[in-house]
C-alpha positions in Angstrom: 5.0 -11.9 -24.3 4.5 -9.0 -22.0 1.2 -8.4 -20.0 -0.8 -5.6 -21.6 -0.1 -2.2 -20.1 -2.7 -1.8 -17.0 -5.1 1.7 -17.7 -4.9 2.3 -14.0 -2.3 2.7 -11.6 -2.5 0.4 -8.3 -1.9 2.4 -5.4 -1.4 1.0 -1.7 -1.0 3.7 1.0 0.7 2.3 4.5 0.0 4.8 7.9 -1.2 3.9 11.5 -3.7 6.9 11.2 -6.6 5.4 9.8 -8.2 8.9 9.5 -5.0 9.1 6.5 -6.0 6.3 4.8 -9.7 7.3 4.2 -8.0 10.5 3.2 -5.6 8.5 0.5 -8.7 6.3 -0.7 -10.9 9.1 -1.7 -8.0 10.9 -3.2 -7.0 7.8 -5.6 -10.8 7.2 -6.3 -11.4 10.9 -7.2 -8.1 10.8 -9.6 -8.7 9.3 -13.3 -6.3 6.7 -14.1 -5.5 5.4 -10.8 -7.1 3.0 -8.6 -7.0 1.8 -5.0 -5.9 -1.6 -3.8 -5.6 -1.4 -0.6 -3.8 0.6 3.0 -1.8 -1.3 5.6 -1.4 0.0 9.1 2.4 -0.5 9.8 5.6 -1.2 7.9 5.5 -5.3 8.9 1.5 -5.4 7.0 3.2 -3.2 3.8 5.6 -5.6 3.3 2.9 -8.4 2.8 0.4 -6.3 1.2 3.0 -4.8 -1.9 4.2 -8.8 -2.1 0.2 -9.7 -2.2 -1.6 -6.7 -4.1 1.2 -5.8 -6.3 0.7 -1.8 -6.5 2.7 0.1 -8.7 2.4 2.9 -6.2 3.1 2.3 -2.3 2.3 6.1 -0.5 4.1 5.3 2.9 4.0 7.5 6.0 7.7 8.6 7.4 6.4 8.0 11.3 5.2 5.1 12.6 5.5 2.5 15.2 8.1 -0.3 14.9 9.4 -0.1 11.3 9.3 3.4 10.2 8.3 4.5 7.2 11.9 4.9 5.9 12.7 1.3 7.0 10.3 0.3 5.3 10.4 2.2 2.1 14.0 0.1 2.1 12.9 -2.8 2.1 10.2 -2.6 -0.4 12.1 -0.8 -2.9 14.9 -3.8 -2.7 12.3 -6.2 -3.1 10.4 -4.5 -5.7 12.3 -2.4 -7.6 9.4 -1.7 -9.9 7.7 -0.1 -7.4 7.2 3.7 -6.9 7.4 4.3 -3.0 6.3 7.9 -2.2 7.3 9.0 1.4 4.2 11.1 3.5 4.7 13.1 6.2 2.9 16.1 7.9 6.2 17.9 8.5 9.4 18.2 6.0 12.4 18.1 8.0 15.7 18.7 6.2 17.3 16.3 8.7 15.8 13.1 7.1 16.6 14.1 3.4 20.1 11.9 3.5 17.8 8.6 5.2 15.0 9.1 2.5 17.7 9.1 -0.6 19.3 6.1 1.1 15.6 4.4 1.3 15.5 4.0 -2.6 12.1 6.0 -2.0 11.3 8.7 -4.8 10.5 11.6 -2.9 8.8 13.3 0.5 5.3 14.9 0.1 3.5 16.8 2.7 0.1 15.4 3.9 -1.3 18.7 3.9 -0.5 19.1 0.0 -1.8 15.3 -1.0 -4.3 15.9 -3.9 -5.2 14.2 -7.2 -3.3 17.0 -8.8 -0.3 16.1 -6.6 -0.7 12.1 -7.2 -0.7 12.7 -11.0 2.1 14.6 -10.6 4.0 11.9 -8.8 3.4 9.2 -10.7 4.1 11.1 -14.4 7.6 12.2 -12.5 8.8 8.7 -10.8 7.0 6.1 -13.0 9.4 3.5 -13.7 10.3 2.8 -17.3 8.4 -0.5 -18.4 10.9 -3.4 -19.6 
């Protein structure tokens, strides 16, 4: 028997800037139907956090030292295909579009536009079918 559907979407944010992790936590807390499961400061931490915390949605900064967001998204999508990974960045460069698609991430959004409405829209657009 399948587990009952969760009534809230678990969100993990990954960013080497603690200020964005704070903003992401506040946006998630302000969005009905979503809950904060944690934050990570690097790609390496993110891989462990996804396994341990089992989020449904991961918000991943593109530019981080060490393993960047695109490589981390690729590894998460390979190991956890049920997880929706959304890349986030201050800039929106058309040059990285092919890399984003190859990573398996759902899309790229600008940090400046991140809000409860955007969080809901991202989930409704990209959530994986149950089954």
